[in-house]
N, C-alpha and C positions, 0 to 999 in steps of 0.2 A: 504493500500500500504506500510505503514511503516514496518509492520511485515514481509511482503514478502521480502522487501529490506534487512531487518536484517537477515532473514533465508538464503537468497541467498548469502549475504556477509560472513556469518559464514561458510556455506558449501564450498564456494570458498577458504577461508583461510584454512579450514581443508584439502581439497584436495591438496592445495599448500604445506602445511607443510609436509604432508605424502610423497609427491613427492620429496621434498628436502631431507627428511630422507632416502628414498629409494635410491636416487642417490648419496648422498654425505656421509652419516653417516653409514648406515647399511653395515657391511662387508660381504655381500653375493650377489650373482648374482640375484637380484630382477629386474623384468621387469619394465622399466620406459617408460611410454607412451610418455612423453615429448621428451626424447632423440631420440626415434625412429621416431616420427613425424617430428622432426627437421631434422633428418638424411634423411628421405624420401624426404622432401621438398627441402632442400638445395642441395642434390645430384643432383636432377633433374634440379634445377635452374643453377647449375654450369655446367651441361652437355650442356646447351644451349650456354655457352661461347665457346664451341668447337664443333659446329654442324657437321663440315665436316673434322675436324682435325684427325690425327692419334692418336696412343696411347700417344705420348709425349704431344700433346695438351690436351688430357684428363687428363693426370697426372698433368700438370701444373694447370689446373682448379681445380682438386680435392684436390690439396695441401691445398686449403683454407677451405676445408670441416670441419675438426676438430676444427680449431679456431673459425669458424662461429657458430658451434654447441655450443661451450662453451659460446660465447657472447650471443647467442640466449637463452640459458638456463637462464643466469643471467637476461637478459632483460625480459623474460617471467615471471620469479619469481617476480621481482620487479613490473612489470606491473600488475600481478595478485594480489599482496599484495595491490597495490594502489587501484584497483577496489574493493577488499574485504573490506578494511578499509573505503573506501568512502561510500560503501553501508551501513556499520554498523553505521557510523557517521550520515548518513542521517536518518536512522531509529531511532536513539537514541536522536538526538538533534533537529530535526525539521528544520535544515538548508536546504536551497535549494541545488540542485544538484551541482552547480558550487562551492559553498562555502564548501560543504562536501568534494569534491575531492581536493579542494585547501588545506583544513586543513589536509586531509590524506597525501597528498604529502609533506606538510611541516613537519609533524611528522615523516613520513617514512624515509625521507632523512635527518632528524635532522636539518633542516634549521631554523625552529622556526618562520618564518615570519607570520604565520597565527595563532599564539597562542592566546587564549582568556581566559576569567575568568570563563568559564563554568565548575564548579567543577565536575559535573557528567560525563564529558568527559575526565577528566584528566587521569584516569586509561587506557582508550582506547588509548589516545595520547601517554602515556608512552610505552604501548606495541608496538604500531606502530613505535615509535622512536627506540625501540630495534630491531625490525624486520629487518630494512634496513641494519644496520651495521653487524648484525649476518649473513644475507644472503651473503653480500659481503665478510665477513671474511671467511665463509665456502668455498666460491668459490676460494678465494686466497689460502687457505690451501689445497684445492683440487689439484691445479696445481703442486706443488712439487711431490705429489704422482704419478700423471700422468707422469711427465717427468722423474722421477726415473725409473718407469717401462719401459718407452720408451727407455731410455738409455741402460738398461740391454738388452732389446730385440735387439736393433740396433747394439750393440757391436758384438753379435754372428752372426747377419746377415752380417755384414761387414767382419768378419773373414771367413765366408763361401765363400766369393767371390773368394778367391784364390784357393779354392778346387772345386768349382762348376761352376765358370764363372758367367756371367750376361746375361740373367736371369738364376737362378739356375735350374738344371735339375738332377734328381737322377742318371741315368746312367753315366752322365758326372762326377759326384763325384767319382764313382768307376773307370772309365776310367783314370782319371787324377792320381789317387793314383798308379795305376799299371804302368802308363807311366813313372812316376818319382820315382818309388820304395818307396813310402811312405804309402803303404797299412797298415803297422803296426800302423799308426796314426788313423785309423778308429775307434777303440774302444774309444779313447779319444773324437773324434768328436761325436760319438753316446751318450756318457755320458753327454757331454755339452748340446746337444740338448734334451736329456731326461729331464735334469733340466730346460732348457728353456721352453720346452713344458708344464711342470707342472706350471712354473711361468706364462706363457701366459694364460693357462686355468684358473688360479685363478684371475689374474689381469684383463684380457679382458672380463671375464664374470661379474666381480664386477663393473668395470668401462668400459662399452662398447664403450665409445667414443674413447678409445685407438685403436679400430679396424680401425677407420678412419684416424689415424695418419700415414702418409706415410714416407717412407725412404728418406734420403737426396738425393739419386741417383734414377733416374726414373726406372731403370731396376733391382733394388733391391726391394724385398718385403718380409716381415716376413712370410706371409702365403705360398708364393711360395717356400721360403727356407725350411719351415717345410715339405711341401709335397715332396720336392726333397730329404731331408734326409730320410724320411720314405720310399720313393721309392727305394733309394739306399740300405737301410737295407732290404727291402722286396726282392729285386733282389739278394742280396748276400745270403740271407737265401734260396731262391728258387734255385739258380744255384749252390751254393757251401755250403750246410748245414753243412758239416763236419768241414770246416775251418772258417765259419762265427762266429764272436765273440758273446757271450751271450748278450752283450750290444745292438746288433741289435734288438733282441726281446723286450728288455726293452724300447728302444726309440719308437718302433712301438706302444707298449701298451700306453706309455705316450702320444704319438702324437694323436692317435685317441680318447683317453679319453679327452684330452684337447679340440679337435675340437668339441666333443659332449657337453662338458660343455659350450662352447661358443654358440653352436646351441641351447642348452636348454635356455640360457639367452636371445637369440634372438627369441625364440619360433619358431624355424625352425623344421619341422617334420623330423624324421630320424628313421631308424630301429635300435634299440639298440642291436639286436643279429641277424644279417643277416646270412643266410646259406652260406657256402663257395662257392657254385656254383651259387649264385645270379648274376644277370646280372650287368656288369660294362660297362662303355662307352669306356674305353681303349681297343683296339683290339689286337688280337694275332699278327697281322702283325707288329704293332708298337713295341710290345715287342720283336719280333724276330729280327727286325732291330737293336734295342738297344743291344740285346745279341750278335749279330754279331760284333757290334762296340766294345764291351767289349773284345771279343775274339781277335780282331785285336790289342787291346791295351795290350794284354798279360794276361788277366784275365783267371785263370785256373778254368774252370767250371767242376763240378762233375756230373752234370746231362745234358742231352740234352735239347735244348730249349723247345721241346714239352713236356718233362717230367717236366720241371721247371714251365711251364705256369700255371698249376692248383694250384701250391703252391703260386706263385706270385698273382694269381687271388684271392686266399683265404685270403691273407693278405690285398690286396687293397680294397676288398669289404667292409672292416670295416671303411674306411675313405673316399673313393672317392666321394660319393654323397654329404656328408657334405662339403668336401673341395671344390668341384666344385661350390656349391651354395655360399659359403663364398667368393670365388674368384670373382664370378660374382657380388655380392653385393659390394665388396670392389673396383671394377674396377682395380683389380690387373694386373700387367704386364702379357700379354698373353704368358706365357712361355709354353714349351712343357709339355704335360700331365697334364694340369691344367684346361681343360674344356673351354667352350665357354664364351663369354662376351656379354654385352648388346650393345657394339659398334662394328662396323665392324673391324675385325682384323684377322690376320693369326698368328699361333704360331711362336714365336721368338726363335730360337735355341741359346744356349750359344756361346759366342765368345771365341775361344780357342787361346791363344797366340802362335805365331810361335816358333817352336823349333830351336833355334839358338845355335850353339856350336862354341868354339874357333877353328880357323883354317879353317872354311868353307868359310869365306869371306876374300879376300886378303887385305893387308894393303892399306890404302888410299894413293893415289899418291900425290906428292907435287904439289903445284900450283892449 
């Protein structure tokens, strides 16, 4: 039994150390079974906190998902190390089970209350004593990286609010620019989101727990914002290819490449090279209604809606399936053109502020 205990302890520690390296150290989008098991379990547990609530109740509950994943990761690693070293101590020392785990915990947390004079165990005690602080230090060092990426992401999401409303929607981005004559600012917006999409693709595939971090406001979401910017670029290229800036193509390419990087890290299946006429869930009727809205806002289309639809379809087929699946898994705000959710919901249109101009309302009366 002693050698079985030793082998089991050694294998458990090896698996644990590999998981820590994959999650916290290796700068690459490697799949971490622990992170996604915790995500799967905690997401469902938090859903129980809002069984019949609307989206806002779901959002309030899911706000705790990312912090709980981080705490769960540390607790699982420390607990696994305790079991692994306890098994090794039992195999090497002949101590009973309770004293083996007591000494493992004493060494792992550097408390020293169970130290003894067994010289043959000193090396193992020293390694266990180094493991606990190293795990905690790595987790502490992990947090600034996460929050730096989160702050970069949320800055652009917040800036998008004035251009796209809450929740963001691609046609609304275009409509607002033509309503207030700021369409010349679109290239800058596309450039900013091209850079952000590349940043998100790298950071969220390397540190997937970032996907679970939600925006400070319930109707803002990084994924919904990225889809909105890509839809705006695709609509502009489809309806007005002659006047559309080249940045529109660049942000589309960066956007669906980023989503595919995240999908690859999550092991989500996707078609890396879909044909332009492959099926999408968004229908022509919805596209036609959005095109009519743009025309009413003053957008100068160079193609008819029926002529533009195949071109828009050809762009959207590159990212719609992955985007919809990520929105579902993230419990993102159910914005227009972002697919179904696991909870009962209807698409929420963006709220547009009233157009008020000086002189339209009389001066207030005295008293």
